[in-house]
C-alpha positions as CSV (number, residue, x, y, z in Angstrom):
1,X,-5.0,-21.8,-48.1
2,X,-5.0,-25.5,-48.3
3,X,-4.7,-27.2,-51.3
4,X,-6.8,-30.2,-50.9
5,X,-10.1,-28.8,-52.3
6,X,-12.0,-29.4,-48.8
7,X,-15.8,-29.5,-49.8
8,X,-17.7,-30.0,-53.1
9,X,-15.8,-26.8,-54.5
10,X,-12.1,-26.6,-54.7
11,X,-11.7,-23.3,-56.5
12,X,-9.6,-20.5,-54.3
13,X,-11.3,-18.5,-51.7
14,X,-11.1,-14.8,-51.9
15,X,-9.4,-15.3,-48.7
16,X,-5.8,-16.1,-47.3
17,X,-4.4,-17.7,-44.2
18,X,-1.0,-17.0,-43.0
19,X,0.7,-18.6,-40.0
20,X,2.7,-16.4,-37.6
21,X,4.0,-17.8,-34.8
22,X,1.3,-19.7,-32.7
23,X,-1.6,-18.0,-34.8
24,X,-3.5,-18.0,-37.9
25,X,-3.9,-14.8,-39.8
26,X,-6.8,-15.1,-42.1
27,X,-7.3,-11.8,-44.8
28,X,-11.0,-12.0,-46.3
29,X,-10.3,-10.2,-49.6
30,X,-14.1,-10.3,-50.7
31,X,-17.7,-11.0,-49.7
32,X,-17.7,-15.2,-49.3
33,X,-21.1,-17.0,-50.1
34,X,-22.6,-19.5,-47.4
35,X,-20.7,-22.3,-49.2
36,X,-17.3,-20.5,-49.3
37,X,-17.8,-19.5,-45.3
38,X,-18.6,-22.8,-44.4
39,X,-15.1,-24.0,-46.3
40,X,-13.5,-21.6,-44.8
41,X,-14.6,-22.6,-41.2
42,X,-13.6,-26.2,-41.9
43,X,-10.2,-25.2,-43.3
44,X,-9.3,-22.9,-40.2
45,X,-10.5,-25.7,-38.2
46,X,-8.0,-28.7,-39.5
47,X,-5.4,-25.7,-39.5
48,X,-6.0,-24.8,-35.8
49,X,-5.2,-28.6,-35.1
50,X,-2.4,-29.1,-37.7
51,X,-0.5,-25.9,-37.0
52,X,-1.6,-26.2,-33.1
53,X,-2.7,-22.4,-33.2
54,X,-2.9,-20.7,-30.0
55,X,-5.0,-17.8,-31.8
56,X,-7.3,-16.8,-34.8
57,X,-7.1,-13.3,-36.2
58,X,-10.1,-12.8,-39.0
59,X,-9.4,-9.6,-40.8
60,X,-13.1,-8.3,-42.6
61,X,-11.7,-4.6,-43.1
62,X,-12.3,-5.4,-46.9
63,X,-15.9,-6.2,-46.4
64,X,-18.3,-3.5,-46.9
65,X,-21.4,-6.1,-45.9
66,X,-21.5,-8.6,-43.3
67,X,-24.5,-10.4,-43.4
68,X,-26.6,-12.3,-40.5
69,X,-25.3,-16.2,-41.7
70,X,-21.5,-14.8,-41.7
71,X,-21.4,-13.2,-38.6
72,X,-23.2,-16.3,-37.2
73,X,-20.7,-18.2,-38.9
74,X,-17.9,-16.4,-37.6
75,X,-19.0,-16.7,-34.0
76,X,-19.5,-20.2,-34.6
77,X,-15.8,-20.7,-35.5
78,X,-14.5,-18.6,-32.4
79,X,-16.5,-21.2,-30.5
80,X,-15.2,-24.3,-32.3
81,X,-11.7,-23.0,-31.9
82,X,-11.9,-22.2,-28.6
83,X,-13.3,-25.9,-28.1
84,X,-10.0,-26.6,-30.0
85,X,-7.6,-24.4,-27.6
86,X,-7.3,-20.8,-30.0
87,X,-8.8,-17.7,-29.2
88,X,-10.3,-15.9,-32.2
89,X,-10.4,-12.2,-32.6
90,X,-12.0,-10.8,-35.7
91,X,-10.6,-7.3,-36.6
92,X,-11.6,-4.5,-39.4
93,X,-15.2,-3.6,-38.8
94,X,-16.4,-0.8,-40.4
95,X,-18.2,1.9,-39.1
96,X,-20.8,0.8,-41.6
97,X,-21.1,-2.9,-40.8
98,X,-21.0,-2.2,-37.4
99,X,-24.1,0.0,-37.6
100,X,-25.8,-3.0,-40.2
101,X,-25.3,-5.2,-37.6
102,X,-26.7,-3.5,-34.6
103,X,-29.6,-2.4,-36.7
104,X,-30.4,-5.9,-37.5
105,X,-30.0,-7.2,-34.2
106,X,-27.5,-9.6,-35.2
107,X,-25.0,-10.7,-32.4
108,X,-21.4,-12.2,-32.5
109,X,-21.3,-14.3,-29.4
110,X,-18.4,-15.5,-27.4
111,X,-16.4,-13.4,-30.1
112,X,-13.7,-10.8,-29.3
113,X,-13.6,-7.9,-31.8
114,X,-10.5,-5.4,-32.0
115,X,-10.1,-2.4,-34.1
116,X,-7.2,-3.3,-36.7
117,X,-4.4,-6.2,-37.3
118,X,-2.2,-4.5,-34.6
119,X,-4.7,-4.4,-31.8
120,X,-6.0,-7.8,-32.6
121,X,-2.3,-9.2,-32.1
122,X,-2.0,-7.6,-29.1
123,X,-4.6,-9.0,-27.5
124,X,-3.7,-12.4,-28.9
125,X,-0.7,-12.0,-27.1
126,X,1.8,-11.8,-30.4
């Protein structure tokens, strides 16, 4: 994670960002509040430019809930990263989270999903 304290809160996010080749791999370890989600979005977009990343993989397997704001923020992130030249894939959506998103009619437009890390990296072309 960037250590410059982007945003108003510089406390560490419960997420890690690793660079692997031309891809960024984001692992979200716990539910993020709205401010943390927006910070993660900003940090990732900055890193896409700094590292000249071609792909972003976001692993949400540790989450048991993905609310509508989080889903929309991830969808927006995918769109913004695409405008910067990077494709985004979200992996690890549990069956419970998938069912809840469908029941609540939450859509993640322009966001590719994959079952797990291996499938997500294959989709990104790693």
